C-alpha positions in Angstrom: -6.0 15.0 41.9 -6.3 16.5 38.4 -9.8 17.1 36.8 -9.2 14.0 34.6 -8.2 11.9 37.6 -11.4 13.0 39.5 -13.6 12.2 36.5 -12.2 8.8 36.1 -11.9 7.9 39.7 -15.6 8.8 40.2 -16.7 6.7 37.2 -14.7 3.7 38.1 -16.1 3.7 41.7 -19.8 3.9 40.8 -22.0 1.1 41.9 -22.7 -2.0 39.7 -25.6 -4.4 39.6 -25.6 -7.2 42.1 -25.5 -9.8 39.4 -22.1 -8.4 38.1 -20.7 -8.5 41.7 -21.8 -12.1 42.0 -20.1 -13.3 38.7 -17.1 -11.3 39.6 -16.9 -13.3 42.9 -17.3 -16.5 41.0 -14.4 -15.6 38.7 -12.3 -14.5 41.7 -12.9 -17.8 43.4 -11.1 -19.5 40.5 -7.7 -17.8 41.2 -5.6 -17.0 44.1 -3.9 -13.6 44.8 -6.5 -11.3 43.0 -5.9 -7.9 44.0 -8.7 -6.2 41.9 -11.5 -6.9 39.5 -12.7 -4.6 36.6 -15.9 -4.7 34.8 -16.0 -3.2 31.2 -17.4 -3.7 27.8 -20.9 -4.0 26.2 -22.7 -5.2 29.2 -21.6 -2.0 31.1 -22.3 0.2 28.2 -25.9 -1.3 27.5 -26.7 -1.6 31.3 -27.8 -5.2 30.8 -26.5 -8.6 31.4 -29.5 -10.8 30.6 -28.5 -13.5 28.0 -25.2 -11.8 27.5 -21.6 -12.3 28.6 -20.0 -9.7 31.0 -16.4 -8.7 30.4 -14.1 -8.7 33.5 -10.4 -8.2 34.2 -8.8 -10.1 37.3 -5.7 -8.2 38.3 -3.4 -10.4 40.2 -0.2 -10.0 42.2 2.0 -12.8 40.9 1.1 -15.2 38.1 2.6 -18.2 39.8 0.3 -17.6 42.8 -2.7 -17.0 40.6 -2.8 -20.2 38.7 -2.8 -23.9 39.8 -0.7 -25.1 36.9 2.8 -24.2 35.8 1.7 -24.0 32.1 -1.0 -21.5 32.6 1.1 -19.3 34.8 4.0 -19.4 32.2 1.8 -18.5 29.3 0.2 -15.7 31.3 3.6 -14.3 32.0 4.8 -14.7 28.4 1.7 -13.3 26.7 -0.7 -11.7 29.0 -3.6 -11.9 29.5 -4.9 -15.4 29.9 -8.7 -15.7 29.5 -11.5 -17.8 31.2 -15.2 -18.3 31.3 -17.3 -18.5 34.3 -21.0 -19.0 35.1 -23.0 -18.3 38.3 -26.5 -18.5 39.5 -28.1 -15.2 40.7 -31.7 -14.6 41.4 -33.0 -17.3 39.3 -30.7 -16.6 36.4 -27.4 -17.8 34.9 -25.0 -14.9 34.9 -22.0 -15.4 32.5 -18.7 -13.6 32.2 -15.5 -13.9 30.1 -12.5 -12.8 32.2 -8.9 -11.9 31.6 -6.0 -12.4 34.1 -3.2 -9.9 34.2 -0.7 -8.9 36.9 -0.9 -5.5 38.5 2.6 -4.7 37.3 1.7 -5.7 33.6 -1.5 -3.7 33.9 0.4 -0.7 34.9 3.0 -1.1 32.2 0.3 -1.8 29.5 -1.7 1.4 30.4 1.4 3.6 30.6 2.3 3.0 27.0 5.5 1.0 27.9 3.8 -1.7 26.0 3.9 -0.7 22.4 0.6 -2.3 21.5 -2.8 -0.7 22.3 -4.5 -3.8 23.4 -4.9 -2.7 27.1 -4.8 1.0 27.1 -7.4 1.3 24.3 -9.8 -0.8 26.3 -9.4 1.0 29.5 -9.7 4.5 28.1 -13.3 3.4 27.7 -15.8 3.2 30.8 -15.1 0.6 33.4 -15.9 -0.1 37.1 -13.7 -1.2 39.8 -15.9 -3.8 41.5 -13.3 -5.4 43.9 -10.0 -4.3 45.5 -7.9 -6.1 48.1 -6.4 -3.2 49.7 -6.5 0.6 49.4 -3.0 0.5 47.9 -4.2 -1.8 45.1 -7.2 0.3 44.5 -5.1 3.4 44.2 -2.6 1.8 41.7 -5.4 0.5 39.5 -7.3 4.0 39.5 -4.0 5.6 38.6 -3.5 3.2 35.7 -6.9 3.9 34.4 -6.1 7.6 34.3 -2.9 6.7 32.4 -4.6 4.6 29.9 -6.6 7.6 28.8 -3.4 9.8 28.6 -1.7 7.1 26.6 -4.5 7.2 24.1 -4.1 11.0 23.8 -0.4 10.7 23.4 -0.7 8.2 20.6 -3.7 9.7 18.8 -3.3 13.5 19.1 -0.3 13.7 16.6 -2.7 12.3 13.9 -5.5 15.0 14.5 -6.2 18.1 12.6 -5.4 21.4 14.6 -9.1 22.1 15.3 -9.8 18.5 16.7 -13.0 17.9 18.6 -13.9 15.3 21.3 -15.5 13.3 18.6 -12.5 13.7 16.2 -10.4 12.4 18.9 -12.2 9.4 20.1 -13.5 8.2 16.8 -10.0 8.3 15.2 -8.6 6.7 18.4 -11.0 3.7 18.6 -10.7 3.3 14.7 -7.0 3.0 15.0 -7.0 0.4 17.7 -9.6 -1.6 16.1 -7.4 -1.9 13.0 -4.6 -3.2 15.2 -6.5 -6.2 16.3 -8.4 -9.1 14.7 -11.9 -7.5 15.4 -15.3 -7.8 13.7 -16.3 -4.2 14.2 -17.5 -2.4 11.2 -16.1 1.1 10.0 -19.0 2.8 12.0 -18.4 1.1 15.3 -16.1 3.8 16.7 -18.7 6.5 16.0 -21.4 4.4 17.7 -19.4 4.0 20.9 -18.7 7.8 21.1 -22.4 8.6 20.4 -23.6 6.1 23.0 -21.7 8.1 25.9 -21.1 11.5 24.2 -21.2 13.5 27.4 -18.6 11.2 29.1 -16.2 11.3 26.2 -16.6 15.1 25.8 -15.8 15.6 29.6 -12.9 13.4 29.4 -11.5 15.3 26.3 -11.9 18.5 28.2 -10.1 17.0 31.2 -7.2 15.8 29.1 -6.1 19.5 28.2 -3.8 18.0 25.6 -4.0 19.9 22.3 -2.7 18.3 19.1 1.0 17.9 19.0 3.8 17.4 16.3 5.3 14.2 15.3 2.7 13.3 12.9 4.9 11.2 10.6 6.3 9.2 13.6 2.8 8.6 14.9 1.7 7.2 11.6 4.8 4.9 11.4 4.0 3.6 14.9 0.4 2.8 13.8 1.5 1.3 10.6 3.7 -1.2 12.6 0.9 -1.8 15.3 -1.6 -3.2 12.7 0.3 -6.2 11.5 2.0 -6.7 15.0 -1.3 -6.6 16.6 -2.8 -9.2 14.4 0.1 -11.5 15.0 -0.4 -11.0 18.8 -4.1 -11.7 18.3 -3.4 -15.0 16.6 -0.9 -16.0 19.2 -3.4 -15.3 22.0 -5.9 -17.5 20.1 -3.4 -20.4 19.9 -2.6 -20.0 23.6 -6.2 -20.0 24.5 -6.6 -23.5 23.2 -4.3 -24.6 26.1 -5.1 -22.0 28.8 -8.7 -20.9 28.5 -10.3 -21.6 31.8 -13.6 -23.5 31.1 -13.4 -22.5 27.4 -15.3 -25.7 26.4 -18.3 -24.6 28.2 -18.1 -21.1 26.8 -18.0 -22.5 23.2 -20.8 -24.9 23.8 -23.0 -22.0 25.3 -22.2 -19.9 22.1 -23.2 -22.9 19.8 -26.4 -23.4 21.8 -27.3 -19.7 21.8 -27.1 -19.5 18.0 -28.4 -23.0 17.1 -30.7 -23.9 19.9 -28.8 -27.2 20.2 -26.9 -28.0 23.5 -24.9 -30.8 25.1 -23.5 -31.1 28.5 -19.8 -31.9 28.8 -18.5 -34.5 31.3 -16.2 -33.4 34.1 -13.3 -34.9 32.1 -14.3 -33.1 28.9 -14.3 -29.8 30.9 -10.8 -30.4 32.0 -9.6 -31.5 28.6 -11.5 -29.5 26.0 -9.0 -29.9 23.2 -9.1 -33.8 23.6 -12.9 -33.7 23.9 -13.6 -31.3 21.0 -13.9 -34.0 18.3 -16.4 -36.1 20.4 -18.4 -33.1 21.3 -18.4 -31.7 17.7 -19.8 -35.1 16.5 -22.5 -35.1 19.0 -23.5 -31.5 18.2 -23.4 -32.3 14.4 -25.7 -35.4 14.9 -28.2 -33.1 16.7 -28.2 -30.5 13.9 -26.1 -27.8 15.6 -24.3 -27.2 12.3 -24.1 -28.6 8.8 
């Protein structure tokens, strides 16, 4: 393998906390045909999952095998990924995770740059852990896709950089561009904070890339100019889709409200299965208890 491949493989196969393995198993139990599970995001970056929500990706073989319903499978195929929320008990605590479902084929396409938008490859150019794989061939395909995500970032960002670019220049510009192409709440300094939090890692990856700035600056700028509005349209479309496909989304929203207001309600099994229909009743109960005004 290349130096970059070695670095990213070693990183992805590092051990994670047992609590993350437990919530990953709980998420995997929701779906058939899961071939791999990836853990990434702020809980990994901070090394803490207490009172937080872990971020997972469930990589599946076929959407029609991963979902029980035709609607969820169809939406997952049309606009991946679908999202879900899961809780599990571990060592006397409730461990929570928000997870996305995507097929292995789509994951490979998205990290390779064959998907125009940066939604997937920007996330997985950042640290992640491969916490489960079904077979060695699945593991190898996912690891190769993670390497390709970082290379795709380089291909799309390098033309924007000055001739004497550094690791910091590359990553801060890269994260900044990808944040602007989504509906995200990060402030202008967030990209620099992420780089500073793991500087040694990002500098090592930059050294392993061995890809100096290239030409095509105007073309690269044009692509990013298109990605910004297109990415926001996709973000809105995913939000609309989530109203119908978010696995246990009602529980997730209620937990968020309770966390911020201190007021909670327990949905019935019917309300869990039909969060859109139950939303008016639950919102009224929360309002009467003072969750919001």
